[in-house]
N, C-alpha and C positions, 0 to 999 in steps of 0.2 A: 370577636373580642374587638377588636380594633375600633370600633364605634361604638363599644356600649356604653361609653361615658355622655356618647353626644346622642342620646336620643331625647333629649329636651329641645334637636334641634327644628321637632316639627312645628311650624308658627302659623298663627293666621293672619292673611296678606294684608285683611283690611285695618284689625286694628293696628298693625304694626303701620301700617300708612298714613291713618290717623290721626296715634300718636305721636310719630315722627314731627309731623305740622306744627305741633306743639312747641318743640324744641326752640329755644331762641336763638340766633345770630350769636348772641354773648357766648352760648353752652361751646363751642366751638371755638370762637375767637380766644378762648383763653387757654387753650390747649394747643403743643405743637403735634398735637394729630390729624391727619386730615385723612379723608375719603376721596381716593383718586376715580373709581369704580365703582355702582351700583351693578352688579350681574342682576338680569332681567327675568335670565331662566327663557322658555322657547328656543328659537334659533338660536338667543346668545347661553351664553353658560352659565351654568349652573352647579355654585358650591364651589370652593377653592380646592387646594388640591392636597398632595401628602409633600411634595418636595417643594423646594424652594423655587421664587422665581427667579429669572437668567436676565441678566441686560445686555444686550448688544454692543457694538463697538459705536454706534449713533445715538446710543444711550433708550434705546425701545426696551419695553418688558415684557416678557412671553412667558407663559404660565398655560397649566393645561387642569381643563374640570371635566371629572368620570360623567357628569351628565350636561343636556343641552344640547343645541347643535337641530339642525333643518331633519336628520334621518332619526325615524323613532322604530326601527323593526332591529333593536337589538334587548329586548323585555323592557323595554322604555327607550329614553335618547341615548347617542351610541359616544357622546363627549366629546370636545374639542381641544382646541390648540389657540389660546387670545394673544392678540397683540395691546400693546399699552404704546400709544405715540404721544410725547411731547406735543401742543399745542400753541398760538402764536399767541391766544390768549392766558397761558400761563393753566391751564390743565390738562388732561390727557384725553384723548382719543382714544376707544376700542377697537377694533374687529376681530372676526374671525380670519384666524391664518390659515387653520385647516379644522375640517369637519369629518370627523370620522364616519364611516359606515362600517355595517356588516360584514357584506358582501367581497370577500378578496382581501379585505384587512384590519388588521386589529382596530379593536374600542374598549371604552373605560380606561382613559391614561390617568394614573391616579401619581406616577412619580418624578412628576415636573419634567422638563425638557432640560440639554446642556449646548451648548453653543461648539461648535468643530472650525474646523476651515472652511473658507468661502462662506461664512454664516449658516452652513448649514445645522441644524439643530438634531440631535438625537432624544431619542425618549423609550419607553414601554409602555403598552398595553396588558392592561389583565385579561381580556379575552379575543377570542375573535382569531384570524388566521386557520392554517392548513390542520390544524385541529382542534380547535379553538378554545387553548392553552395562553394565549399569547402571544405576543410579537415584539420584537424591535424592532424600530421605525426609524427612518432620517427624513428630514423636509427639506428641499433644497429649495433656493428662489429660483425662479424661471420666470421673473419679466412681469408675469400676468397673476401672481400669484407662488403657491408655493406645491411644490412635485412631493407625491412618497413615494418611496422605497422601501421594501422589507427584507430587512438584513437580516432577520430569523427567526424561523417558526418554531415555537417553545412546544414537546412535543407532551406525551403523557408522566413519563419517566421525570418531568418539572413539576414545581409548583409554580401557579401564576404568578407573574413578577409584579409585586406591589409597590418596589421599590424603583428608582433613578438610575441614574452610571453614573460611572468615571471615565473620564478618559488620558491615559498617559501621552506623555512627549512621542511614542511612536506612533501614537494613532488609535491604540488598542482601546477596546472597550470594555468596562468589567460592573458588572451586577451579580444580585442575587434573585433567584428563583428556586427557592427552597434548596436548590443548589446553587454551587458559586461558579460563576462563568467566566470565559474570556470572549471577545468576538477580537479577530486580527484581519486588517482591510487584505487581501489577495493584490499581488503584482496582475495587472488585466482588469482587474473591478473582483465583485464579488467578498464575501467575508467567510472565514474560516471560526467555527464555535468550539471552543475547548472547555471540557469539564473540569474545572480548579481543584473542586472538593464537594463529597457526598457529606452529610451532617452524620454519624450516629451518637444517636444521645444517649444508649444502653450499655454502650461498648468502649475499651479504649482503658490500657495502662495508667493511664493519669487519671481516670474517671471518667464520668459521662460527660459526653458532649452535648454543647448545643444543638438547635435546629430550630424554623423556623426565623430564617434571616429576615432580620427590619433593616427598612432606612438603605441609604446608597454607602457604597461602600466608601475610605477614605486611603491616598495612598504616602508614606511615607518618602519622608528625604532620600531610602535608600531603594525604594519600591515594593516594599514589604506593605500588603493589604489589610488592612484593619477594619471591620465591622461588628455589629451586636447581633446575638440573636434571640426572639422574644420568648422563646422557653429551653428546656433542657435544662445542663446543667447541675444545679442541687435538687434535692427531690424532698417530699417531706419525710421527714419531720421539720425539719429546715427552710425549706419550701410551703408555702401555702396551697400552692395548686399541685393538683396531683399531674399536670403536665410538665412540671421545673419553672421555674423561675428566670431562668436567661442567661446567657454569659457575655464578656466583649473577648473577641480572638482576632487574633493573626496572621496572618498564611504569608509565609516567603520562599520566592522562589528559589529552587535547588537547581545544581548543575547539571542534575539528567532534563530537566523539563518539567518537571514535577512541583507540586508546591505542597510544604508543610502546614500544617496547621497547629497551632498553640493556642491553647485556652486561659488568655490574659487572669480572667478574674469569673468566677460564680457566684450570680448571684444569690442573697440572703447568706450571706456567707456567716453572717454574725446579727445581732438581735433587731438592728435597727438599719442594716439595709437595704438597697434597693432593690424593688422585685419587679420583671416586666417589663424592659424596656421597649420603647414606642418608636425607637429611630434608633440612627448610625450611631457615631461618635466624630469628632474634630481635635486635631492635633493641633498642639501650637511647635513653637520651632524648637522645642529642646526637645520633641517628641513625647510628648504628656498629650494623654489623652480626657478625653470629658464628653462627658453625655447625660443624658435622664432617664427615668426609670418612672413608669404611670403608678404604680403604687411603692410601699414600704416605703419608710423613714422612722421619726421618733413620734409625728404625731397620728390619735388614730381618732376615728369618730364611725361611731355604731351605725350610721344614716346611710355615711356617705363611704367613708375611707375605712372600712374595718381591718385592712392590715397594711393602714398608711399613706399618705395623700400624693405619695411619690416625690422623689432625690432631683438632684444634680448632684454627679459623682465626677473624683477626677481621678484618672491615673497615672500612679508615676513609677519607673523602671530604676533598682538601686545598682549598687556596682556589681553584682555578683547577679544578674541578670532578671531579678523575680521584681513583681509587679504588686504594688501597695494601692489601695482603695480609701479616697477620703469623700467622706460625704461631705459636699460646701454648701447646700441649704436640703433643710428638708421643710415641703409643704404642707399647710396645714389648713386647706379648705374654708378660711376668712378671707380677707381683702389680698393676700398674697398670692390666692390660685391654688387649683391643683390636679393636678392628674396631667403633666406634659404629655403630650402626645410626637413632640418634635424635636430635633435634634438643637443643641447653641451654637452658638456662632461665635468665632473671639473676635475682636477689633487690633489696633498695632498695638496698644498697651497693655495686653493681655486679657481685658476686660471680657465677660461672656454675658450675651443677650440671647433671651429664648421666648419662649412662651409657653403659658398653660392654658389647658382647652376649657376650664371650669376654675369655679371661683371665682372673687372678686364683686362683680356689682351683682346685689339681690336687687331685683326689681318686678313688675307685672309681666316681662318678657322674659328677663334671665330664668325667675322662680329660685329655687333656696339653692340650685347647684352651682348658680351665678353663669356669666358669660366667656369669663376667662380674663384674662390679663399678659401684657408684653411684661418681661421683667428684665433686671441687670443684676449680673454679679462684678462688684470691683473688687478687683486685684490687690491684696491686702499689702498692707508694707509694714503693718503687724501682726500677719499671721493669719490673720481672723478675717474672711470673705465676708461681703457687706450686699444684701440683699437690700434691692427694691423696686418699687412697680412703676413702670413708667407708662403704662396706660391699661386701663380698667377698663374692658366694655360693657355699655349699656344694651346692648341686641339691634338697637337703633343703628348703631355705627360699627356693625359684624357682631361675630356671636362664633361659638365652636372653632377654635383652632385646633387646628391636626398639622399646617402646613408650616414649615423651614423660615427664617428670618434670609433677607438680602441686603447687604450693604452697598450704596451707590461711591465713587470718589469720594462725595465729602463727609462720609460717614451716617448719613442717614437710612433708619430701615425701611425694610418694604416687604409687605408680604398680604395672604391673604386668607380669608374666614368662608369657611363652612355654609355659612347660613348669616341670618341679621342683614341686618342694612335697608333701602327703602324697599327693595320688593322681597325681602325674607330669603334670596339665592345667595346671599354673600356678598364679599366686598374686597377692595381691592385698595389697601391703604400704604401713608408714608408715616413714618415716626423720627423725629429730630429728637436724639436722644439728647438727656440733662445730663 
């Protein structure tokens, strides 16, 4: 399901390379969009990532690709962590920080990496490890490269970890792999794993729970964890799918060390509500939550968006502790894009930025589905959010957006695409928002 809208990512590399040569320099000069690197495939990375890119203190960018690398014994290539470093020519130099292999480690990283103390990188692999069900890993710089250590091997009771991690001030790591878990560093070395919550989609006095958590978790100001599930929640006839339309939830720590789950919203709650969130949520300084859904909303298209083209939503809590959802934008499959698969991010003014996996430009490369867009939702002065497209991908400059965006210190946006670019394996890009 996660890639069903990205089936158009299969390409003819020779056609792409030939058409790319026809583009004039002015095509790019007029835009604030810039390709920082074109993935080459093979020993290099193949495709972007599910998680966002991460900056270190020196301004280097790190990301993951589920394919590519020198090892090919994973039923394909095993994936890499890559690094982009600014060079003295005003460009960026790419290198492979770590090349995953099947034997003894995980492989297929899809959730991005986060920075920890001493510039360590933390992330997850969807496969491999002791039980071939994925791992949590750490990469530590050792002077000549990066050394990997496995912090936890997921067993059969877990689902595969498609999402990334979040770290609290005490150094604990939190993530989702079917169930929600915490990894705590032990004094003297090693890590302890705790299952925080198992989803129960067909039980509970408060109605049906969610399941199949997606995206990274977020921590609020008091230490609660918030996230989204792709499935569960409302079922037919309210929801269009038999497995449910997804939820937004909160986990609250209790005095006995256990965590209590609260469903904040079940999607398909009303006619034009969103359905199927494929990413987590983001939280603002007031505790409001924002996110996207792949389907639902007020626009429908019989060929592409039978149950809606997706939404951007906001959840706010009232004085009585009840949560209310507002749809900020419904995608329409036109120039504005459709099918968002990544979370939104907030700038200091409270504006939202995100990506849609399809829609936008339609050409011989993108086809009728379009190659996707980067968008902005401007916080209103009059109560109505304004939607605008910052960049519409053409295929030649990227295609198939499943990754989230990242800000630099100046407020520029950085991201990666699954495919497209000069070699067809995706790009890393920079966008100066207007």
